[in-house]
N, C-alpha and C positions, 0 to 999 in steps of 0.2 A: 475460593479456588483458584489456582494454578491450572492456567492450559494455553495451550498453542495452536495457532490455525493460520493455514497459508491459502491467502489468494493470491490471482490470477488477473492486475488491470487491463486488459490490453485497451492502446488507444490512449496510454498514458504511458511515457516514458519517466525512467527511472530520475532523470530532473526533478521532472515535476512531480513526481511522487515524495522525494525527499524535500520540497517547498511546501505541499499540502501538508507535511507531518509537519513540517518549522512552523506551520500557521498555526497547527492543534496544539504547539506546545512541547516539540519533540526539539530534543538536539542531538547533534552531530557526536557519536563517539568513537564511528571509523568511518571511512569511506564509507562503507553500506553499511555499515550498522545506524539510526534512529534512536532514540531513550527518549522519555517522556514521564508524566505520574504514574506511574502504575503500568507500563508499558514500554517491550521496546520489539525494536522492527528491525529484523534481516531483510537486507534488499537486494533484488539480482535481476540482470534481464531475462524477461520471461521466452520463452521461447516462439519464433515465431509461428504463428497462424495464418492458413490458406484457406480463402474461401473461394472456388475458382481460380483465376486471376489474380485476386486480391489478394496480400501479405499483410498481417497487419504484427504492428510487436507489440511489448510491453513493457511490466514490470510483473516481478515477484514478489510475494512481502511474506515471509514467516514474521507473525506476530507470538510473541508471548506473554500472558500476564495474567491479573487477574482477570476475572470474566466480569464482575460492573467493572471496572476499567477499561477491558476491552468495547463491551459494548456500549460503553460513553463514547469511544474513542470511534467505532465503524458506525456510531451514527451520525458523527461529526463530519467523517469523511467522505459515504454513503454520499452526501449534495457536494461534496468536491469532485467527486468522479465521476458523476450522471453525466452521457455524452449522448445528447441529442442526438436524432436521425433522421433519412428523409432523405 
């Protein structure tokens, strides 16, 4: 079953998200589109978020593909996008 999912990755700049997706088998289709086996990702800068005086940017990604392929991609991408706090 084909599906589409949108995720915001705050603290992950666009260039770094492209690198992560390339490490997971993605190829650059255009400047803002990456595609891999069974998935496609359209990337754009996320709207900045403010928490008090702190402003954080990131990347918004619209993923499309088959449920199983996206699930496998998200499992791997999750570990790359974890951010330690404290």
